[in-house]
TISE-203759 format. One record per residue (C-alpha): residue number from 1; x, y, z. Coordinates in steps of 0.05 Angstrom, whole numbers, plus 32768, in hexadecimal, padded with zeros to 4 digits. Example, Ala and Ser with C-alpha at 12.3 -4.5 7.8 and 13.67 -1.06 7.14 Angstrom:
[site 1 [80F6 7FA6 809C]]
[site 2 [8111 7FEB 808F]]
END
This chain:
[site 1 [7FD2 7E94 82BE]]
[site 2 [8012 7EBE 82BF]]
[site 3 [801E 7EAD 8276]]
[site 4 [7FD8 7EC3 8264]]
[site 5 [7FE1 7F06 8287]]
[site 6 [8024 7F13 8266]]
[site 7 [8007 7F01 8222]]
[site 8 [7FCD 7F31 822D]]
[site 9 [7FFC 7F69 823F]]
[site 10 [8027 7F5D 8202]]
[site 11 [7FE9 7F5D 81D5]]
[site 12 [7FD2 7F9F 81F3]]
[site 13 [8017 7FBF 81E8]]
[site 14 [8018 7FA6 81A1]]
[site 15 [7FD3 7FC3 8194]]
[site 16 [7FE8 8006 81B1]]
[site 17 [8027 8007 8185]]
[site 18 [7FFD 7FF7 8147]]
[site 19 [7FCE 8031 8158]]
[site 20 [8009 8062 815D]]
[site 21 [8024 804B 811A]]
[site 22 [7FE0 8053 80FB]]
[site 23 [7FDD 809B 8114]]
[site 24 [8021 80AA 80F6]]
[site 25 [800C 808E 80B2]]
[site 26 [7FC8 80AC 80A8]]
[site 27 [7F9C 80A6 806B]]
[site 28 [7FAB 80D0 802E]]
[site 29 [7F64 80EB 8027]]
[site 30 [7F28 80FA 8052]]
[site 31 [7EF6 80DC 8022]]
[site 32 [7ED0 811E 8025]]
[site 33 [7EC7 8157 7FF3]]
[site 34 [7EFB 8181 8018]]
[site 35 [7F32 8155 7FFB]]
[site 36 [7F2D 8181 7FBD]]
[site 37 [7F3E 81C1 7FE2]]
[site 38 [7F7F 81BB 8007]]
[site 39 [7F79 81E9 8044]]
[site 40 [7FC4 81EA 804E]]
[site 41 [7FCA 8209 8009]]
[site 42 [7F91 8239 801B]]
[site 43 [7FB5 824F 805B]]
[site 44 [7FF6 8259 8034]]
[site 45 [7FD2 8284 8000]]
[site 46 [7FB2 82AD 8038]]
[site 47 [7FF6 82BA 8057]]
[site 48 [8012 82D2 8014]]
[site 49 [7FD6 82FE 8000]]
[site 50 [7FD1 8349 800D]]
[site 51 [7F85 8353 800B]]
[site 52 [7F47 8327 800F]]
[site 53 [7F36 833B 7FC8]]
[site 54 [7F79 8322 7FAF]]
[site 55 [7F72 82E3 7FD9]]
[site 56 [7F2D 82D3 7FBB]]
[site 57 [7F46 82DF 7F74]]
[site 58 [7F84 82B3 7F7C]]
[site 59 [7F5C 827D 7FA0]]
[site 60 [7F30 8276 7F63]]
[site 61 [7F68 827C 7F31]]
[site 62 [7F72 823C 7F07]]
[site 63 [7FBD 8247 7F07]]
[site 64 [7FC1 8244 7F53]]
[site 65 [7FA9 81FB 7F51]]
[site 66 [7F87 8203 7F96]]
[site 67 [7F3C 8201 7F88]]
[site 68 [7F25 81BD 7F6E]]
[site 69 [7EDF 81BE 7F8C]]
[site 70 [7EA0 81A9 7F66]]
[site 71 [7E6B 81A6 7F9D]]
[site 72 [7E2D 81AB 7F70]]
[site 73 [7E45 8174 7F41]]
[site 74 [7E3E 819B 7F00]]
[site 75 [7E83 8186 7EE8]]
[site 76 [7EA1 81CC 7EF1]]
[site 77 [7ECA 81ED 7F28]]
[site 78 [7EA2 8215 7F5C]]
[site 79 [7EB3 825E 7F69]]
[site 80 [7EC6 826A 7FB2]]
[site 81 [7EAD 82AB 7FCF]]
[site 82 [7ECD 82CE 800B]]
[site 83 [7EA8 82F3 8042]]
[site 84 [7EC4 8314 8081]]
[site 85 [7E96 8313 80BE]]
[site 86 [7EB4 833E 80F5]]
[site 87 [7EA9 8330 813F]]
[site 88 [7ECE 8366 8165]]
[site 89 [7F18 8358 815A]]
[site 90 [7F0A 8315 813A]]
[site 91 [7F01 830D 80EE]]
[site 92 [7ED9 82D0 80D8]]
[site 93 [7EED 82CB 808F]]
[site 94 [7EBF 8299 806D]]
[site 95 [7ECD 8273 802C]]
[site 96 [7E8B 8260 800C]]
[site 97 [7E6F 8240 7FCD]]
[site 98 [7E2B 824E 7FAE]]
[site 99 [7E13 8208 7FA0]]
[site 100 [7DD1 821E 7F81]]
[site 101 [7DA7 825D 7F7D]]
[site 102 [7D8A 824D 7FC2]]
[site 103 [7DC2 8228 7FE6]]
[site 104 [7E08 823C 7FFD]]
[site 105 [7E3C 820F 801C]]
[site 106 [7E73 8229 804A]]
[site 107 [7EB6 8209 8038]]
[site 108 [7EE5 8224 806F]]
[site 109 [7EEC 825F 809F]]
[site 110 [7F29 8288 80B4]]
[site 111 [7F24 82A2 80FB]]
[site 112 [7F57 82DA 8105]]
[site 113 [7F5A 82F6 814C]]
[site 114 [7F85 8330 8165]]
[site 115 [7F94 833B 81AE]]
[site 116 [7FA3 837B 81D4]]
[site 117 [7FEE 836D 81D5]]
[site 118 [7FF0 836B 8189]]
[site 119 [7FF4 8320 8182]]
[site 120 [7FC9 82FD 814E]]
[site 121 [7FB2 82B5 8149]]
[site 122 [7F93 8297 810B]]
[site 123 [7F70 8255 80FC]]
[site 124 [7F51 8239 80BD]]
[site 125 [7F17 8208 80CA]]
[site 126 [7EFB 81DC 8094]]
[site 127 [7EAF 81D4 8095]]
[site 128 [7E9C 8193 80B8]]
[site 129 [7E71 817F 807C]]
[site 130 [7EAD 8181 804E]]
[site 131 [7EE7 8170 807D]]
[site 132 [7ECA 8150 80BB]]
[site 133 [7EC6 816E 8100]]
[site 134 [7EFE 819A 811B]]
[site 135 [7F29 8199 80DD]]
[site 136 [7F53 81D6 80F1]]
[site 137 [7F94 81F0 80D3]]
[site 138 [7FC1 8224 80F4]]
[site 139 [8009 823D 80F0]]
[site 140 [803D 821B 8119]]
[site 141 [804E 824B 8151]]
[site 142 [8070 8246 8194]]
[site 143 [8041 8220 81C1]]
[site 144 [8059 81ED 81F5]]
[site 145 [801A 81C4 81EB]]
[site 146 [801A 81C5 819F]]
[site 147 [801B 8181 817F]]
[site 148 [8037 8182 8138]]
[site 149 [8002 8155 8118]]
[site 150 [8002 8152 80CD]]
[site 151 [7FC4 8158 80A2]]
[site 152 [7FA1 8114 809C]]
[site 153 [7F84 812A 805A]]
[site 154 [7FC6 8135 8036]]
[site 155 [8001 8117 805B]]
[site 156 [7FF9 80D0 8041]]
[site 157 [8039 80AA 8052]]
[site 158 [8064 80E8 8057]]
[site 159 [8095 80E1 8091]]
[site 160 [8094 811E 80BF]]
[site 161 [80DE 8111 80CD]]
[site 162 [80EF 8130 8089]]
[site 163 [80CA 8171 8098]]
[site 164 [80EC 81AF 80B3]]
[site 165 [80BA 81D2 80E0]]
[site 166 [80BB 821E 80DC]]
[site 167 [809F 823D 811B]]
[site 168 [8080 8281 811C]]
[site 169 [8063 82AE 8153]]
[site 170 [8021 82D3 815C]]
[site 171 [8047 8313 8151]]
[site 172 [8061 82FB 810E]]
[site 173 [801B 82E5 80FA]]
[site 174 [8005 832C 8109]]
[site 175 [8036 8342 80D3]]
[site 176 [8017 831A 809B]]
[site 177 [8002 834B 8064]]
[site 178 [7FB9 8336 8063]]
[site 179 [7FB5 8337 80AF]]
[site 180 [7FD0 837E 80B1]]
[site 181 [7F9E 8391 807B]]
[site 182 [7F5F 8379 809F]]
[site 183 [7F74 839E 80DF]]
[site 184 [7F7F 83E0 80BD]]
[site 185 [7F51 8417 80D9]]
[site 186 [7F39 8425 8092]]
[site 187 [7F28 83DD 8083]]
[site 188 [7EE1 83CD 806D]]
[site 189 [7EC8 8386 8075]]
[site 190 [7ED1 8360 8034]]
[site 191 [7E94 833E 8017]]
[site 192 [7E98 831D 7FD3]]
[site 193 [7E66 833A 7FA3]]
[site 194 [7E5E 82FA 7F79]]
[site 195 [7E26 82C8 7F7E]]
[site 196 [7E06 828D 7F5A]]
[site 197 [7E0A 8298 7F0E]]
[site 198 [7E2D 82DB 7F15]]
[site 199 [7E79 82D8 7F17]]
[site 200 [7EB4 8306 7F04]]
[site 201 [7EC7 830C 7EBB]]
[site 202 [7F0E 82F4 7EC7]]
[site 203 [7EF6 82B2 7EE3]]
[site 204 [7EE3 8277 7EB7]]
[site 205 [7ED4 8233 7ED7]]
[site 206 [7EFB 81F6 7EC2]]
[site 207 [7EEF 81AC 7ECB]]
[site 208 [7F08 8191 7F0E]]
[site 209 [7F41 815F 7F12]]
[site 210 [7F3B 811B 7F32]]
[site 211 [7F55 811A 7F79]]
[site 212 [7F94 80F3 7F6B]]
[site 213 [7FA9 8126 7F37]]
[site 214 [7F9B 815E 7F69]]
[site 215 [7FC2 8139 7FA0]]
[site 216 [7FFB 8128 7F70]]
[site 217 [8005 8173 7F67]]
[site 218 [7FFD 8189 7FAF]]
[site 219 [8024 8154 7FD4]]
[site 220 [8064 8171 7FB9]]
[site 221 [8057 81AD 7FE6]]
[site 222 [804F 8181 8024]]
[site 223 [8092 8194 8043]]
[site 224 [807F 81DD 803C]]
[site 225 [8036 81D4 8054]]
[site 226 [8046 81A9 8091]]
[site 227 [8085 81D0 80A1]]
[site 228 [805D 8210 80AD]]
[site 229 [8017 81F9 80C0]]
[site 230 [7FF9 81C3 80EC]]
[site 231 [7FB8 81A2 8100]]
[site 232 [7F95 81B8 813F]]
[site 233 [7F5A 8198 8162]]
[site 234 [7F36 81D3 8182]]
[site 235 [7F20 821A 8173]]
[site 236 [7F48 8252 8194]]
[site 237 [7F11 8283 8185]]
[site 238 [7EE3 827D 81C2]]
[site 239 [7EA4 8295 819D]]
[site 240 [7EAB 8265 8162]]
[site 241 [7E6A 8240 8172]]
[site 242 [7E41 827C 8189]]
[site 243 [7E55 82AE 8153]]
[site 244 [7E64 8285 8115]]
[site 245 [7E4D 823C 8119]]
[site 246 [7E07 8247 8134]]
[site 247 [7DFB 828D 8118]]
[site 248 [7E1C 8294 80D4]]
[site 249 [7E30 8250 80B8]]
[site 250 [7E11 823D 8074]]
[site 251 [7E0A 81F5 805F]]
[site 252 [7DE8 81D3 8024]]
[site 253 [7DB8 8198 802B]]
[site 254 [7DC9 8186 7FE3]]
[site 255 [7E13 817F 7FF4]]
[site 256 [7E01 8155 8031]]
[site 257 [7DD7 8127 8005]]
[site 258 [7E0F 8120 7FD2]]
[site 259 [7E3F 810B 8009]]
[site 260 [7E0E 80D8 8023]]
[site 261 [7E03 80B6 7FE0]]
[site 262 [7E4E 80B7 7FCF]]
[site 263 [7E4B 80E7 7F94]]
[site 264 [7E8F 8105 7FA4]]
[site 265 [7EB1 80C0 7FA7]]
[site 266 [7EBC 80C1 7F5B]]
[site 267 [7EF5 80F2 7F65]]
[site 268 [7F20 80B8 7F80]]
[site 269 [7F15 808C 7F42]]
[site 270 [7F55 809D 7F1C]]
[site 271 [7F93 808F 7F47]]
[site 272 [7FBC 808A 7F07]]
[site 273 [7FB7 80D6 7EFF]]
[site 274 [7FE3 80E4 7F3B]]
[site 275 [8020 80E3 7F0D]]
[site 276 [7FFF 8117 7EE0]]
[site 277 [7FF7 8144 7F1D]]
[site 278 [8040 813A 7F2F]]
[site 279 [8054 814A 7EE8]]
[site 280 [802C 818B 7EEA]]
[site 281 [804E 819F 7F2B]]
[site 282 [8093 818F 7F0E]]
[site 283 [8083 81BA 7ED1]]
[site 284 [8069 81F6 7EFA]]
[site 285 [809C 81F2 7F33]]
[site 286 [80DB 81CE 7F19]]
[site 287 [8108 81E6 7F51]]
[site 288 [80D9 81D1 7F88]]
[site 289 [80CD 818E 7F66]]
[site 290 [8119 8180 7F63]]
[site 291 [8121 8191 7FAD]]
[site 292 [80E8 8162 7FC1]]
[site 293 [8103 812B 7F94]]
[site 294 [814A 8132 7FAF]]
[site 295 [8130 812E 7FF6]]
[site 296 [810A 80EE 7FEA]]
[site 297 [8141 80CD 7FC2]]
[site 298 [8175 80E1 7FF7]]
[site 299 [814E 80C0 802E]]
[site 300 [8145 8081 8004]]
[site 301 [8190 807D 7FF4]]
[site 302 [81A1 8083 803E]]
[site 303 [8172 804A 804F]]
[site 304 [818E 801F 8016]]
[site 305 [81D7 802C 8028]]
[site 306 [81C9 8019 8070]]
[site 307 [81AB 7FD6 805D]]
[site 308 [81E4 7FC7 802D]]
[site 309 [821A 7FD2 8062]]
[site 310 [81F5 7FA4 8091]]
[site 311 [81F4 7F6D 805D]]
[site 312 [823E 7F74 8050]]
[site 313 [824E 7F69 8099]]
[site 314 [8224 7F2A 809B]]
[site 315 [8244 7F0F 805C]]
[site 316 [828A 7F1A 8077]]
[site 317 [8279 7EEF 80B3]]
[site 318 [8264 7EB5 8086]]
[site 319 [82A3 7EB0 805C]]
[site 320 [82C4 7E7E 808C]]
[site 321 [828C 7E4B 8083]]
[site 322 [8290 7E52 8037]]
[site 323 [82DB 7E46 8035]]
[site 324 [82D6 7E07 8060]]
[site 325 [82A4 7DE6 8032]]
[site 326 [82CD 7DF7 7FF5]]
[site 327 [8308 7DD2 8014]]
[site 328 [82E0 7D92 801D]]
[site 329 [82C1 7D8F 7FD7]]
[site 330 [82E9 7D91 7F97]]
[site 331 [82B0 7D94 7F64]]
[site 332 [8282 7DC6 7F88]]
[site 333 [8296 7E0A 7F6C]]
[site 334 [8258 7E2F 7F84]]
[site 335 [8269 7E22 7FCD]]
[site 336 [82A8 7E4B 7FC7]]
[site 337 [8281 7E89 7FB1]]
[site 338 [8293 7EBC 7FE6]]
[site 339 [8264 7EF2 7FCD]]
[site 340 [826E 7F2F 7FF9]]
[site 341 [822C 7F4E 7FE4]]
[site 342 [81FE 7F17 7FFD]]
[site 343 [81DC 7F16 8040]]
[site 344 [81DD 7EDD 8071]]
[site 345 [819C 7EC0 8057]]
[site 346 [81B9 7EB9 8011]]
[site 347 [81F7 7E96 802C]]
[site 348 [81CB 7E63 8050]]
[site 349 [81A6 7E54 8010]]
[site 350 [81E6 7E48 7FEA]]
[site 351 [81FC 7E15 801F]]
[site 352 [81BE 7DEC 8014]]
[site 353 [81C4 7DE9 7FC8]]
[site 354 [820E 7DDE 7FBF]]
[site 355 [8208 7DA7 7F8B]]
[site 356 [81DF 7DCE 7F59]]
[site 357 [8212 7E00 7F41]]
[site 358 [81EE 7E10 7EFF]]
[site 359 [81A8 7E1E 7F18]]
[site 360 [81AD 7E35 7F60]]
[site 361 [81E8 7E64 7F5C]]
[site 362 [81D7 7E96 7F94]]
[site 363 [8201 7ECD 7F75]]
[site 364 [81CB 7ED7 7F40]]
[site 365 [81A7 7F07 7F6F]]
[site 366 [81E2 7F37 7F6D]]
[site 367 [81F5 7F68 7F37]]
[site 368 [8227 7F59 7F00]]
[site 369 [8263 7F78 7F22]]
[site 370 [825A 7F4F 7F61]]
[site 371 [8252 7F0F 7F39]]
[site 372 [8294 7F1A 7F15]]
[site 373 [82B9 7F25 7F55]]
[site 374 [829C 7EE7 7F75]]
[site 375 [82AB 7EBC 7F38]]
[site 376 [82F3 7ED2 7F37]]
[site 377 [82FB 7EC2 7F80]]
[site 378 [82DE 7E7D 7F77]]
[site 379 [830C 7E6E 7F3D]]
[site 380 [834A 7E83 7F62]]
[site 381 [8337 7E5B 7FA0]]
[site 382 [8326 7E1C 7F7B]]
[site 383 [8365 7E1E 7F50]]
[site 384 [8395 7E33 7F86]]
[site 385 [837C 7E03 7FBC]]
[site 386 [83BC 7DE3 7FD6]]
[site 387 [8398 7DAA 7FF8]]
[site 388 [8375 7D94 7FB9]]
[site 389 [83B5 7D9A 7F8F]]
[site 390 [83DC 7D72 7FC2]]
[site 391 [83A7 7D3B 7FC1]]
[site 392 [83AB 7D39 7F75]]
[site 393 [83F7 7D36 7F74]]
[site 394 [83F8 7CFD 7FA7]]
[site 395 [83C7 7CD5 7F7E]]
[site 396 [83F1 7CDF 7F3F]]
[site 397 [8431 7CCB 7F63]]
[site 398 [840F 7C8D 7F7F]]
[site 399 [83F6 7C79 7F3B]]
[site 400 [843C 7C83 7F1D]]
[site 401 [845F 7C5B 7F54]]
[site 402 [842C 7C23 7F4C]]
[site 403 [843A 7C20 7F01]]
[site 404 [8486 7C1A 7F0D]]
[site 405 [847D 7BE2 7F40]]
[site 406 [844F 7BBC 7F12]]
[site 407 [8481 7BC0 7ED7]]
[site 408 [84BB 7BA7 7F03]]
[site 409 [8493 7B6B 7F1C]]
[site 410 [8481 7B59 7ED4]]
[site 411 [84CB 7B59 7EC0]]
[site 412 [84DF 7B2E 7EFC]]
[site 413 [84AA 7AFB 7EEB]]
[site 414 [84C1 7AF7 7EA3]]
[site 415 [850A 7AED 7EB9]]
[site 416 [84F8 7AB7 7EE9]]
[site 417 [84CE 7A94 7EB4]]
[site 418 [8509 7A97 7E83]]
[site 419 [8539 7A7B 7EB7]]
[site 420 [850B 7A41 7EC8]]
[site 421 [8502 7A32 7E7E]]
[site 422 [854E 7A32 7E74]]
[site 423 [8557 7A03 7EAE]]
[site 424 [8523 79D4 7E92]]
[site 425 [8546 79D5 7E4E]]
[site 426 [8589 79C3 7E6F]]
[site 427 [8569 7989 7E96]]
[site 428 [8549 796D 7E58]]
[site 429 [858C 7972 7E32]]
[site 430 [85B1 794E 7E6B]]
[site 431 [857E 7916 7E6C]]
[site 432 [8582 790E 7E21]]
[site 433 [85CF 790B 7E25]]
[site 434 [85CE 78D7 7E5C]]
[site 435 [859C 78AC 7E35]]
[site 436 [85CA 78AC 7DF8]]
[site 437 [8605 7896 7E21]]
END
């Protein structure tokens, strides 16, 4: 019974740990149309803009590579209109697409709220039809309860440990050029004058990219996006539901139907184009691309060097066993291969295949330099082994002494035979002499 309880506890802990890991490594895309409009990039553009007119123009500029939406499925990029709905000291700045002559679809909404002490808070909320519920982006500012959660739509496997978080304050947000502009006494609420079929002369729609191309471009900005902005799970504007969601939000039944039948899924059908997106980013922002590449390669080299040093320590501890076996076997050259670059698992494999020096040479997994060093070491050890040389010399001496003894015994036998033959000759002569007498 105790074992069953302990096992259950361990299983529960393992499941909890797996859940935490899954949260750290979230999916690269939402599987919704909003994947083709990166709200982190939109927030960054808002921070850098001076007026809402400039913001709208740059948001729809092909060179900015931010707008990749095609909600009506006509094979061309949609124009995003900007409207500012004012509720006292709160600006609800809506990004909207005209899907058809009769239907509009809100894409996202900025809520900018100024307090009496001059502080300003800002949030960007993606429409739940395109991003899911409570998909909210805001600047990272000093807040004891703020959890720095990365965007599940665009982080992929990016490790947050490599990101330098830049904190701001509500007073600094109040100093953003566009925030100052909309709180000027002379400001008039901006409302885009464009609608379905009627767009500015400077804008010409282009064909949308597949999502992997779009992601391949934008993920190079991840350190910048997630270093300045974060996900939040609730609205700071208390009248969000009353003023905007239930009173002014526009949504398109046609977009809803396209989501339900999976029309927008075709954007994920070309993962091979991610490299093309990366190449475009490298061409447009070579300095930023080099910095992101150096950061990733530096982290990889640190991990690789750490594993190599560990293997060297293990290999050093196995040299004693290798030398012992080389002393007991004269013909086994592969046993005396003290390769310093192998790990302990490789050494164990070499011990089990010591007779097959031609096929199972474990040093083949190393690079050329390591193989040369190990071969030289083996040659020196096998040639300069005093125990083996001594055994050889003793056997040679024994064979020589045996040959000398055998030659001496042969001579002695021949001499004795000659003496006996001489004695027999003398006896026969004496008998013949006596017979004659």
